C-alpha positions as CSV (number, residue, x, y, z in Angstrom):
1,M,0.0,0.0,0.0
2,S,2.8,2.4,0.9
3,T,4.5,1.7,-2.4
4,G,1.4,2.5,-4.3
5,T,1.0,5.8,-2.5
6,S,4.6,6.7,-3.3
7,I,4.1,6.0,-7.0
8,E,0.9,8.1,-7.0
9,A,2.7,11.0,-5.3
10,G,5.5,10.8,-7.9
11,E,3.0,10.8,-10.8
12,A,1.3,13.8,-9.3
13,A,4.5,15.7,-9.0
14,E,5.5,14.7,-12.6
15,A,2.1,15.8,-13.9
16,A,2.3,19.3,-12.2
17,I,1.6,21.8,-15.0
18,P,3.9,24.8,-14.7
19,E,2.7,28.4,-14.7
20,L,3.4,30.2,-18.0
21,V,4.1,33.8,-18.8
22,I,4.5,34.9,-22.5
23,I,6.6,38.1,-22.8
24,S,6.1,39.9,-26.1
25,G,5.8,43.4,-27.4
26,M,7.6,46.0,-29.4
27,S,11.3,45.7,-30.2
28,G,13.1,48.1,-28.0
29,A,10.3,48.3,-25.4
30,G,12.2,46.3,-22.8
31,R,11.5,42.6,-23.4
32,S,15.0,41.6,-22.4
33,T,14.7,43.6,-19.1
34,A,11.4,41.9,-18.4
35,A,12.9,38.5,-19.1
36,K,15.9,39.1,-16.8
37,C,13.6,40.4,-14.1
38,L,11.5,37.2,-14.1
39,E,14.7,35.1,-14.3
40,D,15.9,36.9,-11.1
41,L,12.5,36.0,-9.5
42,G,13.1,32.3,-10.1
43,W,11.3,31.8,-13.4
44,F,12.8,29.5,-16.1
45,V,13.2,31.9,-19.0
46,V,13.4,30.9,-22.7
47,D,14.2,33.6,-25.2
48,N,13.0,33.7,-28.8
49,L,11.1,30.4,-28.6
50,P,9.0,29.8,-31.7
51,P,5.3,29.9,-30.6
52,A,4.6,26.4,-32.0
53,L,7.0,25.0,-29.4
54,I,5.4,26.7,-26.4
55,P,3.1,23.7,-25.6
56,T,6.1,21.3,-25.9
57,M,8.1,23.5,-23.4
58,V,5.2,23.4,-21.0
59,D,5.0,19.6,-21.4
60,L,8.7,19.3,-20.6
61,G,8.2,21.4,-17.5
62,A,5.4,19.2,-16.4
63,R,7.7,16.2,-16.4
64,S,10.3,18.0,-14.3
65,Q,8.8,16.7,-11.0
66,G,8.1,20.2,-9.9
67,N,11.6,21.6,-10.6
68,V,10.3,23.9,-13.3
69,A,7.1,25.3,-11.8
70,R,7.2,28.7,-13.6
71,I,8.2,29.3,-17.2
72,A,8.5,32.6,-19.0
73,V,8.8,32.6,-22.8
74,V,9.9,35.6,-24.9
75,V,8.1,35.7,-28.2
76,D,9.0,38.4,-30.7
77,V,9.4,39.2,-34.4
78,R,12.6,37.2,-34.7
79,G,10.1,34.2,-34.7
80,R,7.7,35.9,-37.1
81,R,7.6,32.9,-39.4
82,F,6.0,31.0,-36.6
83,F,3.4,33.6,-35.6
84,D,0.7,31.7,-37.5
85,N,1.1,28.9,-35.0
86,L,0.6,31.2,-32.0
87,K,-3.2,30.9,-32.0
88,E,-3.0,27.1,-32.2
89,S,-0.5,27.1,-29.3
90,L,-2.7,29.3,-27.1
91,A,-5.7,27.1,-27.8
92,D,-3.7,24.0,-27.0
93,L,-2.6,25.6,-23.7
94,K,-6.2,26.5,-22.8
95,A,-7.3,22.9,-23.5
96,K,-4.6,21.6,-21.1
97,A,-5.8,24.1,-18.4
98,V,-2.4,25.8,-18.3
99,T,-2.4,29.0,-16.3
100,R,-0.9,31.4,-18.8
101,R,-0.5,35.2,-18.9
102,I,0.6,37.4,-21.8
103,V,2.7,40.5,-20.9
104,F,3.0,43.0,-23.7
105,L,5.6,45.8,-23.6
106,E,4.6,48.9,-25.5
107,A,6.3,52.2,-26.2
108,S,5.7,55.3,-28.4
109,D,7.3,55.6,-31.8
110,E,9.4,58.5,-30.5
111,A,10.8,56.5,-27.6
112,L,11.5,53.5,-29.8
113,V,13.3,55.5,-32.5
114,R,15.4,57.2,-29.9
115,R,16.4,53.9,-28.4
116,F,17.4,52.3,-31.7
117,E,19.4,55.4,-32.7
118,S,21.2,55.4,-29.3
119,V,22.5,51.9,-29.9
120,R,23.0,52.4,-33.6
121,R,21.1,49.2,-34.5
122,P,18.5,48.7,-37.2
123,H,15.0,47.7,-36.4
124,P,14.6,43.9,-37.2
125,L,11.7,44.7,-39.7
126,Q,12.9,47.9,-41.3
127,G,14.8,46.2,-44.2
128,D,16.0,48.9,-46.6
129,G,13.5,51.4,-45.1
130,R,13.6,53.7,-42.0
131,I,13.3,52.7,-38.4
132,V,9.7,54.0,-38.3
133,D,8.8,51.7,-41.2
134,G,10.0,48.7,-39.1
135,I,8.1,50.0,-36.1
136,D,4.9,50.3,-38.2
137,A,5.3,46.8,-39.6
138,E,5.8,45.4,-36.1
139,R,2.8,47.1,-34.7
140,D,0.6,45.6,-37.4
141,L,2.1,42.1,-36.8
142,L,1.6,42.3,-33.0
143,R,-1.8,44.1,-32.9
144,E,-3.9,41.0,-32.2
145,L,-1.5,39.7,-29.6
146,R,-1.6,43.1,-27.8
147,G,-5.4,42.8,-27.7
148,D,-5.1,39.4,-26.1
149,A,-2.6,40.6,-23.5
150,D,-3.3,40.3,-19.8
151,L,-0.9,43.0,-18.9
152,V,0.2,45.9,-21.1
153,I,3.1,48.1,-19.9
154,D,4.0,51.4,-21.6
155,T,7.7,51.8,-21.1
156,S,8.0,55.1,-23.0
157,S,8.8,57.1,-19.9
158,L,10.2,54.3,-17.8
159,N,13.8,53.6,-17.0
160,V,15.1,50.0,-16.5
161,H,14.7,50.2,-12.7
162,E,11.1,51.5,-12.9
163,L,10.2,48.7,-15.4
164,R,11.7,46.1,-13.0
165,A,9.8,47.6,-10.1
166,K,6.5,47.2,-12.1
167,L,7.2,43.6,-12.9
168,D,8.4,42.9,-9.3
169,A,5.0,44.2,-8.1
170,Q,3.2,41.9,-10.5
171,F,5.2,38.7,-10.1
172,A,7.2,38.7,-6.9
173,G,4.4,37.7,-4.6
174,E,3.7,34.0,-4.2
175,D,0.0,34.5,-3.3
176,E,-1.3,36.6,-6.1
177,P,-4.7,38.4,-5.7
178,E,-7.5,37.5,-8.1
179,L,-7.4,41.0,-9.7
180,R,-5.0,43.9,-9.7
181,A,-6.0,47.4,-10.9
182,T,-4.0,50.5,-11.8
183,V,-6.1,53.7,-11.7
184,M,-4.3,56.3,-13.7
185,S,-5.3,60.0,-13.9
186,F,-4.2,61.7,-17.1
187,G,-4.6,64.9,-19.2
188,Y,-6.2,64.6,-22.6
189,K,-4.0,67.3,-23.9
190,Y,-1.0,65.0,-23.3
191,G,-2.6,62.1,-25.0
192,L,-4.4,58.9,-24.0
193,P,-2.4,56.3,-22.0
194,V,-1.6,53.5,-24.5
195,D,-1.9,50.8,-21.8
196,A,-5.4,51.8,-20.7
197,D,-8.1,49.0,-20.7
198,L,-10.9,51.4,-19.7
199,V,-11.1,55.2,-20.1
200,V,-13.2,57.5,-18.0
201,D,-13.8,61.1,-19.2
202,C,-14.3,63.7,-16.4
203,R,-14.4,66.7,-18.7
204,F,-18.2,67.0,-18.3
205,L,-17.5,68.5,-14.8
206,P,-16.6,72.2,-14.3
207,N,-12.8,72.7,-14.3
208,P,-11.3,74.0,-11.0
209,H,-8.5,75.5,-13.2
210,W,-10.8,78.4,-13.8
211,V,-11.3,79.0,-10.0
212,P,-8.3,81.3,-9.1
213,E,-8.0,80.1,-5.5
214,L,-8.0,76.4,-6.6
215,R,-5.8,76.6,-9.7
216,P,-2.5,76.1,-7.9
217,F,-3.7,73.0,-6.2
218,T,-4.4,69.4,-7.4
219,G,-7.2,66.9,-7.0
220,L,-5.3,65.6,-3.9
221,N,-6.3,68.8,-2.1
222,D,-9.5,68.6,0.0
223,E,-10.8,71.9,-1.3
224,V,-10.4,70.8,-4.9
225,S,-11.9,67.4,-4.3
226,Q,-14.9,68.9,-2.5
227,Y,-15.4,71.4,-5.4
228,V,-15.4,68.6,-7.9
229,F,-17.8,66.4,-6.0
230,N,-20.2,69.2,-5.2
231,Q,-20.8,69.7,-8.9
232,P,-24.1,68.3,-10.4
233,G,-23.7,64.7,-11.5
234,A,-20.2,64.1,-9.9
235,K,-21.3,61.8,-7.1
236,E,-23.9,60.0,-9.2
237,F,-21.2,59.4,-11.9
238,L,-18.8,58.0,-9.2
239,D,-21.5,55.7,-7.8
240,R,-22.6,54.4,-11.2
241,Y,-19.1,54.0,-12.6
242,A,-18.0,52.2,-9.5
243,E,-20.9,49.8,-9.9
244,L,-19.9,49.3,-13.5
245,L,-16.4,48.5,-12.4
246,R,-17.7,46.0,-9.9
247,L,-19.5,44.3,-12.7
248,I,-16.5,44.4,-15.0
249,A,-14.2,43.1,-12.2
250,T,-16.5,40.1,-11.7
251,G,-16.3,39.3,-15.4
252,Y,-12.5,39.7,-15.5
253,R,-12.1,37.3,-12.6
254,R,-14.4,34.8,-14.3
255,E,-12.4,35.1,-17.6
256,G,-9.0,34.8,-15.7
257,K,-7.9,38.3,-16.5
258,R,-5.7,39.5,-13.6
259,Y,-4.7,43.0,-14.5
260,V,-6.7,46.1,-15.5
261,T,-5.7,49.7,-16.1
262,V,-8.5,52.3,-15.6
263,A,-7.5,55.7,-17.1
264,V,-9.4,58.7,-15.8
265,G,-9.0,61.8,-17.8
266,C,-9.6,65.6,-17.7
267,T,-8.1,68.4,-19.7
268,G,-4.8,68.8,-17.9
269,G,-4.7,65.8,-15.6
270,K,-4.4,67.9,-12.5
271,H,-7.7,68.5,-10.8
272,R,-10.9,66.5,-11.8
273,S,-9.2,63.3,-13.0
274,V,-7.0,63.2,-9.9
275,A,-9.9,63.6,-7.5
276,M,-12.1,61.1,-9.4
277,S,-9.2,58.6,-9.6
278,E,-8.7,58.7,-5.8
279,K,-12.4,58.0,-5.1
280,L,-12.6,55.2,-7.7
281,A,-9.5,53.5,-6.4
282,R,-11.0,53.4,-2.9
283,R,-14.1,51.9,-4.2
284,L,-12.2,49.2,-6.0
285,A,-10.1,48.5,-3.0
286,S,-13.2,48.1,-0.8
287,D,-14.4,45.5,-3.3
288,G,-11.2,43.4,-2.7
289,V,-9.3,44.6,-5.8
290,E,-5.6,45.3,-5.1
291,T,-5.3,48.8,-6.4
292,V,-2.4,51.2,-7.4
293,I,-2.9,54.9,-8.1
294,V,-0.8,56.7,-10.7
295,H,-1.2,60.4,-11.5
296,R,0.6,60.6,-14.8
297,D,0.3,64.3,-15.6
298,M,-0.4,65.9,-12.2
299,G,3.1,67.5,-12.1
300,R,3.0,69.0,-15.6
301,E,2.5,72.7,-16.1
């Protein structure tokens, strides 16, 4: 009897399916940094693996008797000939009940051009054209994968240490929450956040910028927050959108989505969006969603 139990335990260990993270995104956006970060956190990292071989890698990990419990795979345009197999591979992983997440690293055209020029290397897809031609071709190639990503990180304004900090926050903990949210205030005049899953527009509320005694302050100031939420429709909007986020969060959990970025915008990203972001973040946290607040444009003139 004891021998049988030992065999069963060994088979169970052998059949343990490793957790999988697929790292992809734009060339120059920080894939190598992301891979190195996960490697430092104890993940088994494979760079430039053809997508068709991802299920095979997971199967090999499952036979490692628990020695390879977490696998990170970097998929990029160097394996573009195999991108047609990516959908099949993802479907195969889903059928095998593999816990997989896709991390997509994004950056603006300006940031990517600057990075390629600084290292004096061509873009892998530019051919005889310009760097921007390669960037455009890569965006088209990766558009669908970006849409399927569980986590999109815009590295345009991040340095290496800030990117590592973001990834540490997402993957360092052993007991991960069901859903993590980033609530980001922003100014429309500075552009939409490219990594936003949901966008909230607060420009229907009167702008404290035009109140001289409030203009120097931000939405973190009590007087500004009170002014914003004393406007007609502000509290109702907060209540109804918080209820909508509760419904969306339930659906995300059901679908296995673990990360969401809610972007809250006003004209300059200093008053209304900041005040609304703070309130929405508290509502999400009260519903059991681990929440981080980022005020992207609050310090701009």
